[in-house]
N, CA, C, O and the ligand as a Tripos MOL2 file, in Angstrom:
@<TRIPOS>MOLECULE
protein
  257   255    65     0     0
PROTEIN
NO_CHARGES

@<TRIPOS>ATOM
      1 N          10.2640    5.1230    0.1740 N.3       1 MET1
      2 CA          9.2660    4.2750    0.9830 C.3       1 MET1
      3 C           8.6870    3.1880    0.0520 C.2       1 MET1
      4 O           8.4080    3.4350   -1.1210 O.2       1 MET1
      5 N           8.5250    2.0230    0.5960 N.am      2 ALA2
      6 CA          8.0220    0.9360   -0.0900 C.3       2 ALA2
      7 C           6.5300    0.8760   -0.0790 C.2       2 ALA2
      8 O           5.8750    1.2770    0.8830 O.2       2 ALA2
      9 N           5.9840    0.3500   -1.1980 N.am      3 ARG3
     10 CA          4.5170    0.1800   -1.2790 C.3       3 ARG3
     11 C           4.0700   -0.8790   -0.2910 C.2       3 ARG3
     12 O           4.8280   -1.7770    0.0750 O.2       3 ARG3
     13 N           2.8540   -0.7550    0.1190 N.am      4 ASN4
     14 CA          2.2520   -1.7980    0.9860 C.3       4 ASN4
     15 C           1.8630   -3.0230    0.1900 C.2       4 ASN4
     16 O           1.1920   -2.9020   -0.8350 O.2       4 ASN4
     17 N           2.2750   -4.2230    0.6440 N.am      5 LYS5
     18 CA          1.9020   -5.4950    0.0580 C.3       5 LYS5
     19 C           0.6970   -6.0630    0.6860 C.2       5 LYS5
     20 O           0.1480   -7.0440    0.1850 O.2       5 LYS5
     21 N           0.2460   -5.4830    1.7830 N.am      6 TYR6
     22 CA         -0.8810   -5.9320    2.4820 C.3       6 TYR6
     23 C          -1.8890   -4.8000    2.6930 C.2       6 TYR6
     24 O          -1.5050   -3.6740    3.0110 O.2       6 TYR6
     25 N          -3.1590   -5.0970    2.5190 N.am      7 PRO7
     26 CA         -4.1790   -4.1070    2.7220 C.3       7 PRO7
     27 C          -4.2750   -3.6520    4.1680 C.2       7 PRO7
     28 O          -3.8740   -4.3710    5.0830 O.2       7 PRO7
     29 N          -4.8100   -2.4510    4.3690 N.am      8 GLY8
     30 CA         -4.9790   -2.0150    5.6870 C.3       8 GLY8
     31 C          -5.5180   -0.5650    5.6580 C.2       8 GLY8
     32 O          -5.6040    0.0440    4.5920 O.2       8 GLY8
     33 N          -5.8830   -0.0140    6.8550 N.am      9 ARG9
     34 CA         -6.4720    1.3050    6.9180 C.3       9 ARG9
     35 C          -5.2130    2.3250    7.0210 C.2       9 ARG9
     36 O          -4.2230    2.0990    7.7180 O.2       9 ARG9
     37 N          -5.3960    3.4410    6.2480 N.am     10 CYS10
     38 CA         -4.4400    4.4910    6.3670 C.3      10 CYS10
     39 C          -4.5560    5.1660    7.7150 C.2      10 CYS10
     40 O          -5.6470    5.6110    8.0720 O.2      10 CYS10
     41 N          -3.4590    5.2670    8.4970 N.am     11 TYR11
     42 CA         -3.5020    5.8250    9.8250 C.3      11 TYR11
     43 C          -3.7710    7.3070    9.7390 C.2      11 TYR11
     44 O          -4.1150    7.9180   10.7500 O.2      11 TYR11
     45 N          -3.6360    7.8800    8.6360 N.am     12 CYS12
     46 CA         -3.8790    9.3170    8.4620 C.3      12 CYS12
     47 C          -5.2850    9.6380    8.3090 C.2      12 CYS12
     48 O          -5.8620   10.3890    9.0960 O.2      12 CYS12
     49 N          -5.8970    9.0440    7.2380 N.am     13 CYS13
     50 CA         -7.2840    9.4540    6.9370 C.3      13 CYS13
     51 C          -8.2920    8.2990    7.1220 C.2      13 CYS13
     52 O          -9.4950    8.4940    6.9470 O.2      13 CYS13
     53 N          -7.8190    7.1550    7.4580 N.am     14 GLY14
     54 CA         -8.6720    5.9750    7.7650 C.3      14 GLY14
     55 C          -9.2860    5.3350    6.4890 C.2      14 GLY14
     56 O         -10.2100    4.5260    6.5760 O.2      14 GLY14
     57 N          -8.7640    5.7100    5.3340 N.am     15 THR15
     58 CA         -9.2920    5.0390    4.0860 C.3      15 THR15
     59 C          -8.7370    3.6330    3.9590 C.2      15 THR15
     60 O          -7.5550    3.4130    4.2220 O.2      15 THR15
     61 N          -9.5160    2.7300    3.5830 N.am     16 TRP16
     62 CA         -9.0870    1.3260    3.3170 C.3      16 TRP16
     63 C          -8.1100    1.3680    2.1070 C.2      16 TRP16
     64 O          -8.4360    1.8300    1.0140 O.2      16 TRP16
     65 N          -6.9550    0.8800    2.3740 N.am     17 THR17
     66 CA         -5.8880    0.9020    1.3410 C.3      17 THR17
     67 C          -5.5240   -0.4190    0.8310 C.2      17 THR17
     68 O          -4.8310   -1.1540    1.5350 O.2      17 THR17
     69 N          -5.9450   -0.8130   -0.3850 N.am     18 PRO18
     70 CA         -5.5820   -2.0820   -0.9910 C.3      18 PRO18
     71 C          -4.0220   -2.1970   -1.2420 C.2      18 PRO18
     72 O          -3.3260   -1.1850   -1.1580 O.2      18 PRO18
     73 N          -3.5000   -3.3730   -1.5350 N.am     19 PRO19
     74 CA         -2.0400   -3.5220   -1.8420 C.3      19 PRO19
     75 C          -1.6910   -2.6290   -2.8660 C.2      19 PRO19
     76 O          -2.4030   -2.5260   -3.8650 O.2      19 PRO19
     77 N          -0.5310   -1.8870   -2.6970 N.am     20 GLY20
     78 CA          0.0520   -1.0360   -3.7040 C.3      20 GLY20
     79 C          -0.5310    0.3460   -3.7180 C.2      20 GLY20
     80 O          -0.0120    1.2080   -4.4270 O.2      20 GLY20
     81 N          -1.5940    0.6090   -2.9630 N.am     21 TYR21
     82 CA         -2.1970    1.9460   -2.9670 C.3      21 TYR21
     83 C          -1.6310    2.8450   -1.7740 C.2      21 TYR21
     84 O          -2.0520    3.9840   -1.5670 O.2      21 TYR21
     85 N          -0.6750    2.2520   -1.0350 N.am     22 GLY22
     86 CA         -0.0800    3.0490    0.0410 C.3      22 GLY22
     87 C           1.2850    2.6860    0.2590 C.2      22 GLY22
     88 O           1.8400    1.8690   -0.4760 O.2      22 GLY22
     89 N           1.9470    3.3170    1.3600 N.am     23 HIS23
     90 CA          3.2620    3.0270    1.7380 C.3      23 HIS23
     91 C           3.1750    2.5030    3.1470 C.2      23 HIS23
     92 O           2.3440    2.9000    3.9640 O.2      23 HIS23
     93 N           4.0900    1.5840    3.3780 N.am     24 PHE24
     94 CA          4.1750    1.1470    4.8320 C.3      24 PHE24
     95 C           5.4130    1.6990    5.4780 C.2      24 PHE24
     96 O           6.4250    1.9270    4.8150 O.2      24 PHE24
     97 N           5.3370    1.9110    6.7480 N.am     25 GLU25
     98 CA          6.5160    2.4620    7.5490 C.3      25 GLU25
     99 C           6.5050    1.8730    8.9070 C.2      25 GLU25
    100 O           5.4660    1.5200    9.4640 O.2      25 GLU25
    101 N           7.6980    1.7760    9.4320 N.am     26 ARG26
    102 CA          7.8660    1.1640   10.7270 C.3      26 ARG26
    103 C           7.4820    2.2210   11.7630 C.2      26 ARG26
    104 O           7.9120    3.3710   11.6690 O.2      26 ARG26
    105 N           6.6910    1.8420   12.7270 N.am     27 HIS27
    106 CA          6.3150    2.7890   13.7820 C.3      27 HIS27
    107 C           6.0650    2.0900   15.0430 C.2      27 HIS27
    108 O           5.1950    1.2200   15.0920 O.2      27 HIS27
    109 N           6.7900    2.4170   16.1040 N.am     28 ALA28
    110 CA          6.5920    1.8970   17.4460 C.3      28 ALA28
    111 C           6.5230    0.3130   17.4540 C.2      28 ALA28
    112 O           5.6970   -0.3150   18.1180 O.2      28 ALA28
    113 N           7.4370   -0.2290   16.6820 N.am     29 GLY29
    114 CA          7.5550   -1.6620   16.7220 C.3      29 GLY29
    115 C           6.6080   -2.4240   15.8040 C.2      29 GLY29
    116 O           6.6420   -3.6550   15.7830 O.2      29 GLY29
    117 N           5.7860   -1.7480   15.0640 N.am     30 HIS30
    118 CA          4.9280   -2.4810   14.0760 C.3      30 HIS30
    119 C           4.8550   -1.6520   12.8560 C.2      30 HIS30
    120 O           5.3620   -0.5320   12.8100 O.2      30 HIS30
    121 N           4.1730   -2.2410   11.7820 N.am     31 TRP31
    122 CA          4.0800   -1.5110   10.5710 C.3      31 TRP31
    123 C           2.7630   -0.7620   10.4300 C.2      31 TRP31
    124 O           1.7450   -1.2530   10.9180 O.2      31 TRP31
    125 N           2.7340    0.3250    9.8300 N.am     32 ARG32
    126 CA          1.4550    0.9670    9.6030 C.3      32 ARG32
    127 C           1.4470    1.5340    8.1860 C.2      32 ARG32
    128 O           2.5020    1.7620    7.5940 O.2      32 ARG32
    129 N           0.3040    1.7510    7.6730 N.am     33 ILE33
    130 CA          0.0950    2.1690    6.3050 C.3      33 ILE33
    131 C          -0.3680    3.6010    6.1320 C.2      33 ILE33
    132 O          -1.2010    4.0960    6.8920 O.2      33 ILE33
    133 N           0.1730    4.2530    5.1360 N.am     34 LYS34
    134 CA         -0.2590    5.6200    4.8090 C.3      34 LYS34
    135 C          -0.5460    5.5660    3.3870 C.2      34 LYS34
    136 O           0.3250    5.1880    2.6050 O.2      34 LYS34
    137 N          -1.7440    5.9270    2.9770 N.am     35 CYS35
    138 CA         -2.2110    5.8610    1.5720 C.3      35 CYS35
    139 C          -1.4020    6.8940    0.7820 C.2      35 CYS35
    140 O          -0.8990    7.8780    1.3240 O.2      35 CYS35
    141 N          -1.2960    6.6140   -0.5700 N.am     36 VAL36
    142 CA         -0.4700    7.4260   -1.4210 C.3      36 VAL36
    143 C          -1.0860    8.8480   -1.5200 C.2      36 VAL36
    144 O          -0.3560    9.8160   -1.7330 O.2      36 VAL36
    145 N          -2.4060    8.9720   -1.3690 N.am     37 LYS37
    146 CA         -3.0580   10.2240   -1.3650 C.3      37 LYS37
    147 C          -2.5510   11.1450   -0.2410 C.2      37 LYS37
    148 O          -2.2710   12.3230   -0.4640 O.2      37 LYS37
    149 N          -2.4400   10.5730    0.9800 N.am     38 CYS38
    150 CA         -1.9600   11.3220    2.1030 C.3      38 CYS38
    151 C          -0.4020   11.6060    1.9850 C.2      38 CYS38
    152 O           0.1140   12.6280    2.4370 O.2      38 CYS38
    153 N           0.2900   10.6070    1.3370 N.am     39 ALA39
    154 CA          1.7320   10.6910    1.3800 C.3      39 ALA39
    155 C           2.1580   11.7230    0.2650 C.2      39 ALA39
    156 O           3.0620   12.5220    0.5090 O.2      39 ALA39
    157 N           1.5070   11.7140   -0.9750 N.am     40 SER40
    158 CA          1.9790   12.5060   -1.9960 C.3      40 SER40
    159 C           0.8780   13.3320   -2.6980 C.2      40 SER40
    160 O           1.1810   14.2260   -3.4880 O.2      40 SER40
    161 N          -0.3320   13.0420   -2.4190 N.am     41 GLY41
    162 CA         -1.4490   13.7750   -2.9020 C.3      41 GLY41
    163 C          -1.8830   13.2460   -4.2620 C.2      41 GLY41
    164 O          -2.7840   13.7980   -4.8930 O.2      41 GLY41
    165 N          -1.2300   12.1640   -4.7130 N.am     42 ARG42
    166 CA         -1.5600   11.5710   -6.0220 C.3      42 ARG42
    167 C          -2.7440   10.6120   -5.8000 C.2      42 ARG42
    168 O          -2.9050   10.0360   -4.7240 O.2      42 ARG42
    169 N          -3.5710   10.4620   -6.8590 N.am     43 VAL43
    170 CA         -4.5920    9.4470   -6.8300 C.3      43 VAL43
    171 C          -4.1720    8.3420   -7.8530 C.2      43 VAL43
    172 O          -3.9650    8.5880   -9.0410 O.2      43 VAL43
    173 N          -4.0680    7.1310   -7.2980 N.am     44 LEU44
    174 CA         -3.5530    6.0020   -8.2210 C.3      44 LEU44
    175 C          -4.7540    5.2400   -8.7530 C.2      44 LEU44
    176 O          -5.8770    5.2170   -8.2490 O.2      44 LEU44
    177 N          -4.3450    4.6270   -9.8340 N.am     45 THR45
    178 CA         -5.2990    3.6510  -10.5310 C.3      45 THR45
    179 C          -4.6600    2.2910  -10.6530 C.2      45 THR45
    180 O          -3.4930    2.1760  -10.2800 O.2      45 THR45
    181 N          -5.2460    1.3490  -11.0920 N.am     46 ASP46
    182 CA         -4.7020   -0.0840  -11.2760 C.3      46 ASP46
    183 C          -3.5920   -0.0160  -12.3350 C.2      46 ASP46
    184 O          -2.8680   -1.0030  -12.4580 O.2      46 ASP46
    185 N          -3.3960    1.0520  -13.1030 N.am     47 LYS47
    186 CA         -2.3740    1.0770  -14.0050 C.3      47 LYS47
    187 C          -0.9830    1.6010  -13.4740 C.2      47 LYS47
    188 O           0.0640    1.5130  -14.1160 O.2      47 LYS47
    189 N          -1.1020    2.1270  -12.2840 N.am     48 ASP48
    190 CA          0.1490    2.5650  -11.6420 C.3      48 ASP48
    191 C           1.1860    1.3860  -11.4050 C.2      48 ASP48
    192 O           0.8390    0.3380  -10.8610 O.2      48 ASP48
    193 N           2.4400    1.6130  -11.8330 N.am     49 PRO49
    194 CA          3.4020    0.5580  -11.7030 C.3      49 PRO49
    195 C           3.5260   -0.0080  -10.2750 C.2      49 PRO49
    196 O           3.6640   -1.2180  -10.0920 O.2      49 PRO49
    197 N           3.4770    0.8590   -9.2930 N.am     50 GLY50
    198 CA          3.5630    0.3830   -7.8150 C.3      50 GLY50
    199 C           2.3700   -0.4920   -7.5140 C.2      50 GLY50
    200 O           2.5190   -1.4920   -6.8120 O.2      50 GLY50
    201 N           1.1940   -0.1610   -8.0110 N.am     51 VAL51
    202 CA         -0.0010   -1.0140   -7.7890 C.3      51 VAL51
    203 C           0.1860   -2.2980   -8.4720 C.2      51 VAL51
    204 O          -0.0940   -3.3510   -7.9000 O.2      51 VAL51
    205 N           0.6380   -2.2640   -9.6470 N.am     52 LYS52
    206 CA          0.8520   -3.6020  -10.4480 C.3      52 LYS52
    207 C           1.8980   -4.4890   -9.7380 C.2      52 LYS52
    208 O           1.7790   -5.7130   -9.6850 O.2      52 LYS52
    209 N           2.9280   -3.8090   -9.1960 N.am     53 TRP53
    210 CA          3.9410   -4.5890   -8.5380 C.3      53 TRP53
    211 C           3.3670   -5.2760   -7.2760 C.2      53 TRP53
    212 O           3.6200   -6.4510   -7.0100 O.2      53 TRP53
    213 N           2.6040   -4.5050   -6.5340 N.am     54 ALA54
    214 CA          2.0300   -5.0870   -5.2830 C.3      54 ALA54
    215 C           1.0450   -6.1780   -5.5850 C.2      54 ALA54
    216 O           1.0250   -7.1970   -4.8940 O.2      54 ALA54
    217 N           0.2350   -6.0000   -6.5860 N.am     55 GLN55
    218 CA         -0.7940   -6.9880   -6.9650 C.3      55 GLN55
    219 C          -0.0830   -8.3530   -7.4930 C.2      55 GLN55
    220 O          -0.5460   -9.4670   -7.2500 O.2      55 GLN55
    221 N           1.0620   -8.1330   -8.2230 N.am     56 ARG56
    222 CA          1.8480   -9.3040   -8.5930 C.3      56 ARG56
    223 C           2.4010   -9.9870   -7.4530 C.2      56 ARG56
    224 O           2.3290  -11.2130   -7.3640 O.2      56 ARG56
    225 N           2.9680   -9.2450   -6.5450 N.am     57 ALA57
    226 CA          3.5690   -9.8090   -5.2840 C.3      57 ALA57
    227 C           2.5560  -10.5180   -4.5250 C.2      57 ALA57
    228 O           2.8620  -11.5900   -4.0030 O.2      57 ALA57
    229 N           1.3810  -10.0440   -4.4010 N.am     58 VAL58
    230 CA          0.3210  -10.8060   -3.6520 C.3      58 VAL58
    231 C          -0.0260  -12.0560   -4.3410 C.2      58 VAL58
    232 O          -0.1760  -13.1130   -3.7280 O.2      58 VAL58
    233 N          -0.1530  -11.9380   -5.6120 N.am     59 LYS59
    234 CA         -0.5520  -13.1900   -6.4270 C.3      59 LYS59
    235 C           0.5220  -14.2400   -6.2990 C.2      59 LYS59
    236 O           0.2050  -15.4230   -6.1770 O.2      59 LYS59
    237 N           1.8510  -13.8310   -6.3220 N.am     60 GLU60
    238 CA          2.8760  -14.7830   -6.2450 C.3      60 GLU60
    239 C           2.9160  -15.4450   -4.9140 C.2      60 GLU60
    240 O           3.1860  -16.6410   -4.8100 O.2      60 GLU60
    241 N           2.6400  -14.6500   -3.8550 N.am     61 ALA61
    242 CA          2.5760  -15.1710   -2.5290 C.3      61 ALA61
    243 C           1.4720  -16.2330   -2.4070 C.2      61 ALA61
    244 O           1.6120  -17.2510   -1.7290 O.2      61 ALA61
    245 N           0.3320  -15.9250   -3.1270 N.am     62 HIS62
    246 CA         -0.7670  -16.9020   -3.0880 C.3      62 HIS62
    247 C          -0.4070  -18.2130   -3.8290 C.2      62 HIS62
    248 O          -0.7050  -19.3200   -3.3830 O.2      62 HIS62
    249 N           0.2380  -18.0170   -4.9630 N.am     63 ASP63
    250 CA          0.6450  -19.1530   -5.8360 C.3      63 ASP63
    251 C           1.7590  -20.0550   -5.2180 C.2      63 ASP63
    252 O           1.8400  -21.2500   -5.5040 O.2      63 ASP63
    253 N           2.5600  -19.4690   -4.4120 N.am     64 ALA64
    254 CA          3.7230  -20.2020   -3.9140 C.3      64 ALA64
    255 C           3.3410  -21.3160   -2.9480 C.2      64 ALA64
    256 O           4.2130  -22.0230   -2.4440 O.2      64 ALA64
    257 ZN         -4.7650    8.4500    3.9470 Zn       65 ZN65
@<TRIPOS>BOND
     1     1     2 1
     2     2     3 1
     3     3     4 2
     4     3     5 am
     5     5     6 1
     6     6     7 1
     7     7     8 2
     8     7     9 am
     9     9    10 1
    10    10    11 1
    11    11    12 2
    12    11    13 am
    13    13    14 1
    14    14    15 1
    15    15    16 2
    16    15    17 am
    17    17    18 1
    18    18    19 1
    19    19    20 2
    20    19    21 am
    21    21    22 1
    22    22    23 1
    23    23    24 2
    24    23    25 am
    25    25    26 1
    26    26    27 1
    27    27    28 2
    28    27    29 am
    29    29    30 1
    30    30    31 1
    31    31    32 2
    32    31    33 am
    33    33    34 1
    34    34    35 1
    35    35    36 2
    36    35    37 am
    37    37    38 1
    38    38    39 1
    39    39    40 2
    40    39    41 am
    41    41    42 1
    42    42    43 1
    43    43    44 2
    44    43    45 am
    45    45    46 1
    46    46    47 1
    47    47    48 2
    48    47    49 am
    49    49    50 1
    50    50    51 1
    51    51    52 2
    52    51    53 am
    53    53    54 1
    54    54    55 1
    55    55    56 2
    56    55    57 am
    57    57    58 1
    58    58    59 1
    59    59    60 2
    60    59    61 am
    61    61    62 1
    62    62    63 1
    63    63    64 2
    64    63    65 am
    65    65    66 1
    66    66    67 1
    67    67    68 2
    68    67    69 am
    69    69    70 1
    70    70    71 1
    71    71    72 2
    72    71    73 am
    73    73    74 1
    74    74    75 1
    75    75    76 2
    76    75    77 am
    77    77    78 1
    78    78    79 1
    79    79    80 2
    80    79    81 am
    81    81    82 1
    82    82    83 1
    83    83    84 2
    84    83    85 am
    85    85    86 1
    86    86    87 1
    87    87    88 2
    88    87    89 am
    89    89    90 1
    90    90    91 1
    91    91    92 2
    92    91    93 am
    93    93    94 1
    94    94    95 1
    95    95    96 2
    96    95    97 am
    97    97    98 1
    98    98    99 1
    99    99   100 2
   100    99   101 am
   101   101   102 1
   102   102   103 1
   103   103   104 2
   104   103   105 am
   105   105   106 1
   106   106   107 1
   107   107   108 2
   108   107   109 am
   109   109   110 1
   110   110   111 1
   111   111   112 2
   112   111   113 am
   113   113   114 1
   114   114   115 1
   115   115   116 2
   116   115   117 am
   117   117   118 1
   118   118   119 1
   119   119   120 2
   120   119   121 am
   121   121   122 1
   122   122   123 1
   123   123   124 2
   124   123   125 am
   125   125   126 1
   126   126   127 1
   127   127   128 2
   128   127   129 am
   129   129   130 1
   130   130   131 1
   131   131   132 2
   132   131   133 am
   133   133   134 1
   134   134   135 1
   135   135   136 2
   136   135   137 am
   137   137   138 1
   138   138   139 1
   139   139   140 2
   140   139   141 am
   141   141   142 1
   142   142   143 1
   143   143   144 2
   144   143   145 am
   145   145   146 1
   146   146   147 1
   147   147   148 2
   148   147   149 am
   149   149   150 1
   150   150   151 1
   151   151   152 2
   152   151   153 am
   153   153   154 1
   154   154   155 1
   155   155   156 2
   156   155   157 am
   157   157   158 1
   158   158   159 1
   159   159   160 2
   160   159   161 am
   161   161   162 1
   162   162   163 1
   163   163   164 2
   164   163   165 am
   165   165   166 1
   166   166   167 1
   167   167   168 2
   168   167   169 am
   169   169   170 1
   170   170   171 1
   171   171   172 2
   172   171   173 am
   173   173   174 1
   174   174   175 1
   175   175   176 2
   176   175   177 am
   177   177   178 1
   178   178   179 1
   179   179   180 2
   180   179   181 am
   181   181   182 1
   182   182   183 1
   183   183   184 2
   184   183   185 am
   185   185   186 1
   186   186   187 1
   187   187   188 2
   188   187   189 am
   189   189   190 1
   190   190   191 1
   191   191   192 2
   192   191   193 am
   193   193   194 1
   194   194   195 1
   195   195   196 2
   196   195   197 am
   197   197   198 1
   198   198   199 1
   199   199   200 2
   200   199   201 am
   201   201   202 1
   202   202   203 1
   203   203   204 2
   204   203   205 am
   205   205   206 1
   206   206   207 1
   207   207   208 2
   208   207   209 am
   209   209   210 1
   210   210   211 1
   211   211   212 2
   212   211   213 am
   213   213   214 1
   214   214   215 1
   215   215   216 2
   216   215   217 am
   217   217   218 1
   218   218   219 1
   219   219   220 2
   220   219   221 am
   221   221   222 1
   222   222   223 1
   223   223   224 2
   224   223   225 am
   225   225   226 1
   226   226   227 1
   227   227   228 2
   228   227   229 am
   229   229   230 1
   230   230   231 1
   231   231   232 2
   232   231   233 am
   233   233   234 1
   234   234   235 1
   235   235   236 2
   236   235   237 am
   237   237   238 1
   238   238   239 1
   239   239   240 2
   240   239   241 am
   241   241   242 1
   242   242   243 1
   243   243   244 2
   244   243   245 am
   245   245   246 1
   246   246   247 1
   247   247   248 2
   248   247   249 am
   249   249   250 1
   250   250   251 1
   251   251   252 2
   252   251   253 am
   253   253   254 1
   254   254   255 1
   255   255   256 2
@<TRIPOS>SUBSTRUCTURE
     1 MET1         2 RESIDUE 1 A MET
     2 ALA2         6 RESIDUE 1 A ALA
     3 ARG3        10 RESIDUE 1 A ARG
     4 ASN4        14 RESIDUE 1 A ASN
     5 LYS5        18 RESIDUE 1 A LYS
     6 TYR6        22 RESIDUE 1 A TYR
     7 PRO7        26 RESIDUE 1 A PRO
     8 GLY8        30 RESIDUE 1 A GLY
     9 ARG9        34 RESIDUE 1 A ARG
    10 CYS10       38 RESIDUE 1 A CYS
    11 TYR11       42 RESIDUE 1 A TYR
    12 CYS12       46 RESIDUE 1 A CYS
    13 CYS13       50 RESIDUE 1 A CYS
    14 GLY14       54 RESIDUE 1 A GLY
    15 THR15       58 RESIDUE 1 A THR
    16 TRP16       62 RESIDUE 1 A TRP
    17 THR17       66 RESIDUE 1 A THR
    18 PRO18       70 RESIDUE 1 A PRO
    19 PRO19       74 RESIDUE 1 A PRO
    20 GLY20       78 RESIDUE 1 A GLY
    21 TYR21       82 RESIDUE 1 A TYR
    22 GLY22       86 RESIDUE 1 A GLY
    23 HIS23       90 RESIDUE 1 A HIS
    24 PHE24       94 RESIDUE 1 A PHE
    25 GLU25       98 RESIDUE 1 A GLU
    26 ARG26      102 RESIDUE 1 A ARG
    27 HIS27      106 RESIDUE 1 A HIS
    28 ALA28      110 RESIDUE 1 A ALA
    29 GLY29      114 RESIDUE 1 A GLY
    30 HIS30      118 RESIDUE 1 A HIS
    31 TRP31      122 RESIDUE 1 A TRP
    32 ARG32      126 RESIDUE 1 A ARG
    33 ILE33      130 RESIDUE 1 A ILE
    34 LYS34      134 RESIDUE 1 A LYS
    35 CYS35      138 RESIDUE 1 A CYS
    36 VAL36      142 RESIDUE 1 A VAL
    37 LYS37      146 RESIDUE 1 A LYS
    38 CYS38      150 RESIDUE 1 A CYS
    39 ALA39      154 RESIDUE 1 A ALA
    40 SER40      158 RESIDUE 1 A SER
    41 GLY41      162 RESIDUE 1 A GLY
    42 ARG42      166 RESIDUE 1 A ARG
    43 VAL43      170 RESIDUE 1 A VAL
    44 LEU44      174 RESIDUE 1 A LEU
    45 THR45      178 RESIDUE 1 A THR
    46 ASP46      182 RESIDUE 1 A ASP
    47 LYS47      186 RESIDUE 1 A LYS
    48 ASP48      190 RESIDUE 1 A ASP
    49 PRO49      194 RESIDUE 1 A PRO
    50 GLY50      198 RESIDUE 1 A GLY
    51 VAL51      202 RESIDUE 1 A VAL
    52 LYS52      206 RESIDUE 1 A LYS
    53 TRP53      210 RESIDUE 1 A TRP
    54 ALA54      214 RESIDUE 1 A ALA
    55 GLN55      218 RESIDUE 1 A GLN
    56 ARG56      222 RESIDUE 1 A ARG
    57 ALA57      226 RESIDUE 1 A ALA
    58 VAL58      230 RESIDUE 1 A VAL
    59 LYS59      234 RESIDUE 1 A LYS
    60 GLU60      238 RESIDUE 1 A GLU
    61 ALA61      242 RESIDUE 1 A ALA
    62 HIS62      246 RESIDUE 1 A HIS
    63 ASP63      250 RESIDUE 1 A ASP
    64 ALA64      254 RESIDUE 1 A ALA
    65 ZN65       257 GROUP 0 **** ****
């Protein structure tokens, strides 16, 4: 599953999920976000490679 590049609420627990702190999945024709805590039980920090990747992707989208 890919990390979310866009923030949004986890459809599972309702937690606000910043870029990289969740996964997105296709559902009923749109995308929804599931936080990593719900998906795998892990608690992420800014040092997580997936979080870094998403933050860099967001920054590049802004810079472009
Ligand atoms: Zn959740």
